C-alpha positions in Angstrom: 56.9 19.5 -56.8 55.0 22.5 -55.5 56.4 24.7 -52.7 55.0 27.2 -50.3 57.4 29.8 -48.8 57.6 31.0 -45.3 59.8 34.1 -44.8 61.1 34.6 -41.3 64.2 35.2 -39.1 66.8 32.7 -38.1 65.5 32.3 -34.6 62.0 31.4 -35.8 63.7 29.0 -38.3 65.3 27.3 -35.4 61.9 26.9 -33.7 60.3 25.6 -36.9 63.0 23.2 -38.1 64.8 22.1 -35.0 61.9 22.2 -32.5 59.4 21.0 -35.0 56.9 23.7 -34.1 55.1 26.3 -36.2 53.3 29.1 -34.3 49.8 30.2 -35.3 49.3 33.9 -34.6 46.2 36.0 -34.0 44.9 37.1 -37.4 43.4 40.3 -35.9 46.9 41.4 -35.1 48.3 41.0 -38.6 49.0 43.6 -41.2 45.5 43.9 -42.5 43.6 46.1 -40.1 40.3 44.7 -41.4 41.3 41.1 -41.0 38.3 38.8 -40.7 35.8 41.7 -40.7 36.4 42.5 -44.5 34.6 39.3 -45.6 31.5 40.1 -43.4 31.2 43.6 -44.9 31.5 42.4 -48.5 29.2 39.5 -47.8 26.4 41.8 -46.6 26.7 43.9 -49.8 26.5 40.7 -51.9 23.4 39.4 -50.1 21.6 42.7 -50.6 21.9 42.1 -54.4 19.9 38.9 -54.0 17.0 40.2 -51.8 14.4 42.9 -52.0 15.1 46.2 -50.2 12.2 45.6 -47.8 14.2 42.6 -46.4 17.3 44.7 -45.5 16.2 45.3 -41.9 15.6 41.6 -41.5 19.1 40.8 -42.9 20.7 43.4 -40.5 18.8 41.8 -37.6 20.0 38.3 -38.5 23.6 39.4 -38.8 23.5 41.3 -35.6 22.0 38.4 -33.6 24.3 35.7 -35.0 27.5 37.7 -35.0 27.1 39.4 -31.7 30.3 37.8 -30.4 32.2 38.1 -33.7 34.4 41.0 -32.7 35.8 39.0 -29.8 36.6 36.0 -31.9 39.8 35.3 -33.8 41.4 32.7 -35.9 45.0 31.8 -35.6 47.2 31.2 -38.6 50.7 30.7 -39.9 51.2 32.3 -43.3 53.0 31.2 -46.5 53.4 32.7 -50.0 53.5 31.2 -53.5 56.5 33.4 -54.3 60.1 32.2 -54.0 62.9 34.7 -53.3 60.6 37.6 -53.6 61.8 41.2 -52.7 58.5 42.3 -51.1 58.3 39.2 -49.0 61.9 39.6 -47.9 61.3 43.2 -46.9 58.0 42.6 -45.0 58.6 39.2 -43.3 62.3 38.2 -43.8 63.9 40.9 -41.7 64.5 43.2 -44.7 66.4 40.4 -46.4 68.5 39.5 -43.3 66.4 36.4 -42.5 65.6 33.1 -44.2 62.9 31.6 -46.4 61.8 28.0 -45.8 60.3 26.2 -48.8 57.7 23.7 -47.5 56.5 20.8 -49.6 52.9 21.9 -50.2 51.3 18.4 -50.5 52.9 17.3 -47.2 51.9 20.6 -45.5 48.3 20.0 -46.6 48.3 16.6 -44.9 49.9 17.9 -41.8 47.4 20.8 -41.6 44.4 18.5 -42.0 45.7 16.1 -39.4 46.7 18.9 -37.0 43.3 20.6 -37.2 44.7 23.7 -38.9 43.9 23.1 -42.6 46.0 24.7 -45.3 43.8 27.2 -47.2 44.4 29.6 -50.0 43.5 33.3 -49.3 40.9 34.9 -51.6 41.5 38.5 -52.6 38.4 39.0 -54.8 35.8 41.7 -54.3 33.3 39.6 -56.3 31.9 37.1 -53.9 28.3 37.2 -55.2 28.5 33.7 -56.6 29.6 32.0 -53.4 27.1 29.4 -52.1 26.9 31.1 -48.7 25.6 34.3 -50.3 22.8 32.3 -52.0 22.1 30.4 -48.7 21.8 33.6 -46.7 19.6 35.2 -49.3 17.3 32.2 -49.4 17.1 32.1 -45.6 16.3 35.8 -45.3 13.6 35.6 -48.0 12.0 32.6 -46.4 8.8 33.1 -44.3 9.7 30.2 -42.0 13.4 30.2 -41.1 14.9 27.1 -39.6 17.0 28.2 -36.6 19.4 25.3 -36.9 19.9 26.0 -40.6 20.5 29.7 -39.9 23.1 28.8 -37.2 24.8 26.4 -39.6 25.1 29.1 -42.3 26.6 31.6 -39.9 29.0 29.1 -38.5 30.2 28.6 -42.1 30.4 32.4 -42.5 32.6 32.7 -39.4 34.8 29.9 -40.4 35.3 31.4 -43.9 36.1 34.9 -42.7 39.9 34.2 -42.2 40.2 33.2 -45.9 39.4 36.6 -47.4 41.6 39.7 -47.5 41.3 43.1 -49.1 42.4 43.0 -52.8 45.3 45.4 -52.0 47.1 42.5 -50.4 46.9 40.3 -53.5 50.6 40.6 -54.2 51.3 38.3 -51.2 49.7 35.3 -52.9 49.1 33.9 -49.5 48.2 30.5 -48.1 47.4 29.8 -44.4 47.4 27.1 -41.9 44.4 28.3 -40.1 42.4 27.3 -37.0 38.7 28.0 -36.7 37.6 30.8 -34.4 37.2 29.7 -30.8 38.5 26.2 -31.6 42.2 26.7 -30.8 42.0 25.2 -27.3 40.0 22.2 -28.4 42.5 21.0 -31.1 45.8 22.8 -30.5 46.0 22.8 -26.7 46.4 25.7 -24.4 47.5 29.1 -25.8 51.0 30.5 -25.3 52.2 34.0 -24.9 55.1 35.8 -26.5 56.3 38.7 -24.3 58.1 41.6 -26.0 59.3 44.8 -24.5 56.2 46.7 -25.5 53.7 43.9 -26.3 52.3 40.5 -25.4 51.2 38.3 -28.3 49.0 35.2 -28.0 49.6 32.2 -30.2 49.0 28.4 -30.6 51.5 25.8 -31.5 51.1 23.2 -34.3 53.6 20.5 -33.6 54.9 19.6 -37.1 57.3 16.9 -36.0 54.7 15.1 -34.0 52.2 15.2 -36.8 54.8 14.0 -39.3 55.5 11.0 -37.0 51.8 10.2 -36.7 51.4 10.3 -40.5 54.7 8.4 -41.1 56.2 11.3 -43.0 59.9 11.7 -43.0 60.3 15.0 -41.2 63.1 16.3 -43.4 61.0 15.7 -46.5 58.7 18.5 -45.3 61.4 21.1 -46.2 62.4 21.3 -49.9 64.7 24.3 -49.6 66.2 26.8 -47.1 67.1 30.0 -48.7 69.4 32.5 -46.9 68.3 36.1 -47.3 70.1 38.5 -49.7 71.3 40.6 -46.8 71.9 37.9 -44.2 75.2 37.5 -42.5 74.8 33.7 -42.3 76.8 31.6 -44.8 75.8 28.3 -46.4 78.7 26.5 -44.6 77.6 27.9 -41.2 74.0 26.9 -41.7 75.1 23.5 -43.0 77.2 23.0 -39.9 74.2 24.0 -37.7 71.9 21.5 -39.4 74.6 18.8 -39.3 75.3 19.3 -35.6 71.6 18.8 -34.9 71.5 15.5 -36.8 69.6 16.9 -39.8 72.2 16.2 -42.4 69.5 15.8 -45.1 68.9 19.6 -45.0 72.5 20.5 -45.8 72.1 19.9 -49.5 68.9 22.0 -49.6 70.5 25.3 -48.6 70.7 28.0 -51.2 71.6 31.7 -51.3 69.0 34.3 -52.4 69.5 35.7 -55.8 67.2 38.7 -55.0 69.1 42.0 -55.5 67.4 43.6 -52.4 69.2 46.6 -51.0 68.8 48.2 -47.6 68.4 52.0 -47.5 
């Protein structure tokens, strides 16, 4: 049985497991400063290798015309890793080991993402994107003397939808998967946006209602969670977390609690 791991704090765990919600955050506000734009830049370089230099200006014009609103677009996502009990993940996303890691059943998460209009996708970290179909489609369209406007729009819609699934290779150690919405489609499928107000910031997010989707798919909600791992520096004990689940009527989760074996130290 394959798992995907979501590192977080105990308050967020409460929202996910007890409230049955997972929040999709703005990708342009995540740890990669080039989020979503990286793919566009690499794609242009790849297309150049498939066309003659006298068509570069035509390519730039097409990108400019069809991506004029791209900088104002964003996808929203919730992120997972292939790595269990990983020191780097604890440090970055698990409150420096004081949080919790939820192991999701990958196959069920895929079904929920598809039904909830936030499909589960694997992030690509490769610089070599020259063999992608979209590169060939763009090169063919640019080289054509008679471009079909509808076809051009279709290609660029695919490009925009694909942009959240590529990250700079320096992030490859995260081995990331994402439940990801399409740019500008959050309201249509996920309802109205919500706002998380901090002391110095306001963050926009959408909610994927896990429990509701499980009910509609006839999935036992507790089956979605294969393991709940308490962080290596957390103050919460197994017995306290088990009492918490039990008091909320989620007795099936009590046997899924484990303690991290990661020797993470705080400095």
